[in-house]
KOLTORMI-79370 format. One record per residue: residue in one letter; residue number from 1; x, y, z of N, C-alpha, C in turn. Coordinates in nm, 4 decimals, always signed. Layout:
BEGIN
{a,NUM,{X,Y,Z},{X,Y,Z},{X,Y,Z}};
...
//
This chain:
BEGIN
{x,1,{+2.9722,+4.8684,+1.1145},{+2.8679,+4.8691,+1.0149},{+2.8459,+4.7248,+0.9677}};
{x,2,{+2.7233,+4.6897,+0.9437},{+2.6873,+4.5574,+0.8948},{+2.7126,+4.5468,+0.7449}};
{x,3,{+2.7219,+4.4235,+0.6974},{+2.7357,+4.4031,+0.5539},{+2.6079,+4.4458,+0.4837}};
{x,4,{+2.6270,+4.5083,+0.3717},{+2.5134,+4.5569,+0.2947},{+2.4470,+4.4416,+0.2218}};
{x,5,{+2.3181,+4.4338,+0.2347},{+2.2401,+4.3296,+0.1695},{+2.1643,+4.3886,+0.0517}};
{x,6,{+2.1665,+4.3207,-0.0624},{+2.0859,+4.3684,-0.1753},{+1.9377,+4.3796,-0.1386}};
{x,7,{+1.8915,+4.2931,-0.0501},{+1.7515,+4.2983,-0.0055},{+1.7231,+4.4275,+0.0705}};
{x,8,{+1.8201,+4.4732,+0.1480},{+1.8042,+4.5971,+0.2240},{+1.7896,+4.7162,+0.1284}};
{x,9,{+1.8724,+4.7203,+0.0262},{+1.8661,+4.8284,-0.0718},{+1.7341,+4.8218,-0.1480}};
{x,10,{+1.6960,+4.7029,-0.1883},{+1.5681,+4.6843,-0.2589},{+1.4527,+4.7326,-0.1719}};
{x,11,{+1.4556,+4.6975,-0.0451},{+1.3493,+4.7366,+0.0474},{+1.3439,+4.8892,+0.0632}};
{x,12,{+1.4592,+4.9521,+0.0769},{+1.4630,+5.0985,+0.0893},{+1.4066,+5.1636,-0.0369}};
{x,13,{+1.4430,+5.1109,-0.1524},{+1.3905,+5.1615,-0.2785},{+1.2383,+5.1476,-0.2821}};
{x,14,{+1.1881,+5.0321,-0.2428},{+1.0433,+5.0082,-0.2446},{+0.9702,+5.1052,-0.1523}};
{x,15,{+1.0291,+5.1343,-0.0397},{+0.9681,+5.2301,+0.0523},{+0.9692,+5.3694,-0.0097}};
{x,16,{+1.0863,+5.4124,-0.0552},{+1.1009,+5.5486,-0.1062},{+1.0098,+5.5769,-0.2246}};
{x,17,{+0.9923,+5.4780,-0.3112},{+0.9140,+5.4994,-0.4324},{+0.7764,+5.4329,-0.4300}};
{x,18,{+0.7352,+5.3858,-0.3136},{+0.5983,+5.3373,-0.2985},{+0.5657,+5.2103,-0.3747}};
{x,19,{+0.6616,+5.1216,-0.3884},{+0.6371,+4.9933,-0.4528},{+0.5908,+4.8925,-0.3482}};
{x,20,{+0.5020,+4.8027,-0.3869},{+0.4563,+4.6974,-0.2959},{+0.5766,+4.6145,-0.2517}};
{x,21,{+0.5719,+4.5664,-0.1302},{+0.6854,+4.4956,-0.0711},{+0.7023,+4.3532,-0.1230}};
{x,22,{+0.5996,+4.2982,-0.1826},{+0.6054,+4.1582,-0.2235},{+0.6365,+4.1388,-0.3721}};
{x,23,{+0.6854,+4.2413,-0.4389},{+0.7137,+4.2323,-0.5812},{+0.8488,+4.1658,-0.6079}};
{x,24,{+0.8538,+4.0870,-0.7140},{+0.9807,+4.0295,-0.7583},{+1.0596,+4.1391,-0.8310}};
{x,25,{+1.1841,+4.1100,-0.8625},{+1.2658,+4.2078,-0.9350},{+1.2048,+4.2403,-1.0711}};
{x,26,{+1.1528,+4.1403,-1.1401},{+1.0893,+4.1646,-1.2698},{+0.9625,+4.2482,-1.2546}};
{x,27,{+0.8857,+4.2225,-1.1510},{+0.7633,+4.2997,-1.1276},{+0.7964,+4.4446,-1.0924}};
{x,28,{+0.9031,+4.4644,-1.0166},{+0.9470,+4.6010,-0.9846},{+0.9818,+4.6732,-1.1135}};
{x,29,{+1.0566,+4.6077,-1.2013},{+1.0941,+4.6714,-1.3261},{+0.9707,+4.7012,-1.4113}};
{x,30,{+0.8769,+4.6106,-1.4189},{+0.7559,+4.6332,-1.4986},{+0.6786,+4.7544,-1.4474}};
{x,31,{+0.6653,+4.7658,-1.3156},{+0.5959,+4.8809,-1.2579},{+0.6759,+5.0086,-1.2807}};
{x,32,{+0.8075,+5.0007,-1.2643},{+0.8946,+5.1143,-1.2905},{+0.8783,+5.1611,-1.4351}};
{x,33,{+0.8821,+5.0682,-1.5283},{+0.8681,+5.1006,-1.6701},{+0.7331,+5.1663,-1.6984}};
{x,34,{+0.6280,+5.1144,-1.6371},{+0.4947,+5.1721,-1.6549},{+0.4927,+5.3162,-1.6053}};
{x,35,{+0.5481,+5.3392,-1.4878},{+0.5513,+5.4743,-1.4303},{+0.6343,+5.5693,-1.5158}};
{x,36,{+0.7508,+5.5255,-1.5583},{+0.8374,+5.6125,-1.6377},{+0.7757,+5.6474,-1.7722}};
{x,37,{+0.7123,+5.5508,-1.8361},{+0.6469,+5.5789,-1.9639},{+0.5326,+5.6776,-1.9455}};
{x,38,{+0.4552,+5.6611,-1.8401},{+0.3457,+5.7533,-1.8099},{+0.4000,+5.8930,-1.7778}};
{x,39,{+0.5048,+5.8980,-1.6982},{+0.5659,+6.0270,-1.6620},{+0.6242,+6.0960,-1.7846}};
{x,40,{+0.6855,+6.0194,-1.8737},{+0.7425,+6.0774,-1.9955},{+0.6331,+6.1378,-2.0827}};
{x,41,{+0.5225,+6.0660,-2.0953},{+0.4099,+6.1179,-2.1738},{+0.3582,+6.2475,-2.1136}};
{x,42,{+0.3419,+6.2500,-1.9815},{+0.2932,+6.3698,-1.9132},{+0.3935,+6.4853,-1.9272}};
{x,43,{+0.5199,+6.4541,-1.9130},{+0.6238,+6.5576,-1.9193},{+0.6309,+6.6222,-2.0573}};
{x,44,{+0.6034,+6.5446,-2.1603},{+0.6126,+6.5959,-2.2968},{+0.4857,+6.6670,-2.3423}};
{x,45,{+0.3824,+6.6649,-2.2601},{+0.2584,+6.7313,-2.2987},{+0.2715,+6.8829,-2.2779}};
{x,46,{+0.2005,+6.9614,-2.3588},{+0.2074,+7.1078,-2.3450},{+0.1634,+7.1528,-2.2051}};
{x,47,{+0.2332,+7.2490,-2.1522},{+0.1973,+7.3045,-2.0220},{+0.2310,+7.2135,-1.9045}};
{x,48,{+0.3195,+7.1189,-1.9258},{+0.3562,+7.0241,-1.8205},{+0.4257,+7.0959,-1.7052}};
{x,49,{+0.3933,+7.0530,-1.5854},{+0.4629,+7.1042,-1.4680},{+0.5465,+6.9893,-1.4109}};
{x,50,{+0.5784,+6.9934,-1.2851},{+0.6596,+6.8873,-1.2251},{+0.5765,+6.7765,-1.1628}};
{x,51,{+0.4473,+6.7697,-1.1942},{+0.3634,+6.6654,-1.1355},{+0.4014,+6.5261,-1.1857}};
{x,52,{+0.4737,+6.5203,-1.2968},{+0.5181,+6.3903,-1.3470},{+0.6113,+6.3211,-1.2483}};
{x,53,{+0.6811,+6.3979,-1.1645},{+0.7700,+6.3359,-1.0662},{+0.6911,+6.2567,-0.9624}};
{x,54,{+0.5683,+6.2977,-0.9370},{+0.4841,+6.2252,-0.8417},{+0.4524,+6.0851,-0.8931}};
{x,55,{+0.4395,+6.0719,-1.0245},{+0.4123,+5.9401,-1.0834},{+0.5293,+5.8471,-1.0541}};
{x,56,{+0.6502,+5.8968,-1.0721},{+0.7686,+5.8152,-1.0455},{+0.7765,+5.7779,-0.8983}};
{x,57,{+0.7367,+5.8704,-0.8118},{+0.7400,+5.8451,-0.6675},{+0.6271,+5.7538,-0.6204}};
{x,58,{+0.5295,+5.7311,-0.7065},{+0.4191,+5.6448,-0.6673},{+0.3162,+5.7140,-0.5802}};
{x,59,{+0.3041,+5.8457,-0.5956},{+0.1988,+5.9192,-0.5263},{+0.1050,+5.9782,-0.6308}};
{x,60,{-0.0165,+5.9946,-0.5945},{-0.1154,+6.0445,-0.6882},{-0.0917,+6.1914,-0.7193}};
{x,61,{-0.0988,+6.2249,-0.8464},{-0.0841,+6.3657,-0.8841},{-0.2059,+6.4466,-0.8419}};
{x,62,{-0.3117,+6.3776,-0.8005},{-0.4332,+6.4454,-0.7563},{-0.4322,+6.4749,-0.6068}};
{x,63,{-0.3376,+6.4158,-0.5354},{-0.3313,+6.4371,-0.3909},{-0.2979,+6.5823,-0.3591}};
{x,64,{-0.3522,+6.6266,-0.2502},{-0.3228,+6.7589,-0.1976},{-0.1722,+6.7671,-0.1680}};
{x,65,{-0.1089,+6.8796,-0.1987},{+0.0353,+6.8933,-0.1736},{+0.0747,+6.8616,-0.0289}};
{x,66,{-0.0106,+6.8950,+0.0640},{+0.0198,+6.8646,+0.2043},{+0.0189,+6.7141,+0.2292}};
{x,67,{-0.0743,+6.6437,+0.1662},{-0.0791,+6.4973,+0.1791},{+0.0458,+6.4337,+0.1181}};
{x,68,{+0.0912,+6.4873,+0.0069},{+0.2126,+6.4366,-0.0568},{+0.3319,+6.4590,+0.0364}};
{x,69,{+0.3381,+6.5763,+0.0969},{+0.4464,+6.6081,+0.1907},{+0.4461,+6.5105,+0.3092}};
{x,70,{+0.3281,+6.4826,+0.3608},{+0.3155,+6.3901,+0.4739},{+0.3586,+6.2493,+0.4325}};
{x,71,{+0.3180,+6.2065,+0.3124},{+0.3559,+6.0735,+0.2640},{+0.5070,+6.0632,+0.2449}};
{x,72,{+0.5677,+6.1650,+0.1898},{+0.7135,+6.1642,+0.1730},{+0.7841,+6.1562,+0.3080}};
{x,73,{+0.7339,+6.2286,+0.4051},{+0.7930,+6.2252,+0.5391},{+0.7742,+6.0875,+0.6030}};
{x,74,{+0.6579,+6.0274,+0.5836},{+0.6335,+5.8929,+0.6368},{+0.7341,+5.7946,+0.5778}};
{x,75,{+0.7583,+5.8052,+0.4492},{+0.8538,+5.7160,+0.3828},{+0.9953,+5.7400,+0.4343}};
{x,76,{+1.0341,+5.8663,+0.4508},{+1.1678,+5.8972,+0.5049},{+1.1845,+5.8374,+0.6442}};
{x,77,{+1.0802,+5.8473,+0.7244},{+1.0845,+5.7916,+0.8597},{+1.0980,+5.6389,+0.8567}};
{x,78,{+1.0262,+5.5752,+0.7667},{+1.0343,+5.4291,+0.7547},{+1.1739,+5.3863,+0.7098}};
{x,79,{+1.2334,+5.4617,+0.6187},{+1.3701,+5.4319,+0.5747},{+1.4681,+5.4540,+0.6895}};
{x,80,{+1.4483,+5.5587,+0.7677},{+1.5354,+5.5852,+0.8833},{+1.5294,+5.4709,+0.9827}};
{x,81,{+1.4106,+5.4196,+1.0074},{+1.3944,+5.3069,+1.0997},{+1.4651,+5.1831,+1.0457}};
{x,82,{+1.4472,+5.1563,+0.9171},{+1.5115,+5.0421,+0.8524},{+1.6637,+5.0568,+0.8575}};
{x,83,{+1.7132,+5.1763,+0.8276},{+1.8576,+5.2017,+0.8277},{+1.9171,+5.1809,+0.9663}};
{x,84,{+1.8527,+5.2366,+1.0658},{+1.9023,+5.2243,+1.2031},{+1.9078,+5.0784,+1.2458}};
{x,85,{+1.8045,+5.0033,+1.2143},{+1.7997,+4.8615,+1.2510},{+1.9106,+4.7818,+1.1814}};
{x,86,{+1.9520,+4.8263,+1.0625},{+2.0543,+4.7556,+0.9863},{+2.1952,+4.8094,+1.0114}};
{x,87,{+2.2063,+4.9151,+1.0932},{+2.3373,+4.9703,+1.1244},{+2.3896,+5.0703,+1.0226}};
{x,88,{+2.3003,+5.1345,+0.9493},{+2.3379,+5.2344,+0.8502},{+2.2750,+5.3677,+0.8873}};
{x,89,{+2.3254,+5.4728,+0.8262},{+2.2590,+5.6009,+0.8438},{+2.1477,+5.6098,+0.7395}};
{x,90,{+2.0420,+5.6843,+0.7693},{+1.9339,+5.7004,+0.6718},{+1.9826,+5.7591,+0.5395}};
{x,91,{+2.0819,+5.8472,+0.5451},{+2.1348,+5.9082,+0.4231},{+2.2001,+5.8020,+0.3349}};
{x,92,{+2.2767,+5.7119,+0.3960},{+2.3401,+5.6044,+0.3187},{+2.2360,+5.5200,+0.2466}};
{x,93,{+2.1338,+5.4811,+0.3195},{+2.0304,+5.3960,+0.2613},{+1.9514,+5.4707,+0.1547}};
{x,94,{+1.9280,+5.5987,+0.1764},{+1.8594,+5.6797,+0.0764},{+1.9419,+5.6878,-0.0521}};
{x,95,{+2.0709,+5.7107,-0.0384},{+2.1587,+5.7176,-0.1559},{+2.1647,+5.5841,-0.2297}};
{x,96,{+2.1649,+5.4760,-0.1552},{+2.1660,+5.3445,-0.2187},{+2.0348,+5.3168,-0.2921}};
{x,97,{+1.9247,+5.3668,-0.2393},{+1.7971,+5.3499,-0.3100},{+1.7960,+5.4332,-0.4380}};
{x,98,{+1.8640,+5.5483,-0.4368},{+1.8775,+5.6300,-0.5572},{+1.9625,+5.5569,-0.6616}};
{x,99,{+2.0645,+5.4870,-0.6157},{+2.1472,+5.4084,-0.7074},{+2.0639,+5.2963,-0.7710}};
{x,100,{+1.9787,+5.2345,-0.6919},{+1.8890,+5.1304,-0.7432},{+1.7997,+5.1892,-0.8522}};
{x,101,{+1.7464,+5.3077,-0.8270},{+1.6637,+5.3769,-0.9257},{+1.7438,+5.4039,-1.0528}};
{x,102,{+1.8668,+5.4490,-1.0386},{+1.9505,+5.4790,-1.1550},{+1.9740,+5.3545,-1.2397}};
{x,103,{+1.9914,+5.2413,-1.1755},{+2.0106,+5.1169,-1.2508},{+1.8853,+5.0793,-1.3285}};
{x,104,{+1.7697,+5.1024,-1.2695},{+1.6445,+5.0773,-1.3414},{+1.6310,+5.1734,-1.4596}};
{x,105,{+1.6722,+5.2982,-1.4397},{+1.6668,+5.3969,-1.5482},{+1.7555,+5.3548,-1.6651}};
{x,106,{+1.8747,+5.3061,-1.6344},{+1.9655,+5.2610,-1.7400},{+1.9022,+5.1450,-1.8163}};
{x,107,{+1.8436,+5.0515,-1.7456},{+1.7766,+4.9387,-1.8126},{+1.6624,+4.9897,-1.9005}};
{x,108,{+1.5840,+5.0846,-1.8486},{+1.4709,+5.1416,-1.9217},{+1.5204,+5.2096,-2.0500}};
{x,109,{+1.6312,+5.2814,-2.0412},{+1.6871,+5.3494,-2.1586},{+1.7326,+5.2461,-2.2618}};
{x,110,{+1.8031,+5.1440,-2.2162},{+1.8561,+5.0439,-2.3094},{+1.7459,+4.9595,-2.3733}};
{x,111,{+1.6401,+4.9339,-2.2994},{+1.5338,+4.8492,-2.3521},{+1.4280,+4.9297,-2.4270}};
{x,112,{+1.4283,+5.0620,-2.4052},{+1.3263,+5.1484,-2.4651},{+1.3576,+5.1871,-2.6013}};
//
């Protein structure tokens, strides 16, 4: 197995959650914060369903469910390709991108 690079984890996170590839760490956090605040507002509204999760994922809540499914699969495939090229399993890279998300959540909680 190759040494894990923070850039690799960042890249997997950007793919999984639909962030532009050229964002700095501060820009990623700003976009993350914007999405989470929007999702929180939607989640707290009366009659809320789980569409707020799409905001966090960076997919439109207006997209057809089939289109969302296809986009999620495209992202999983891109992460699998990235993982294989780096000598990791797609599951490992997916879990590491979830850890990256958790760290952003902790920052959002502390700063919010």
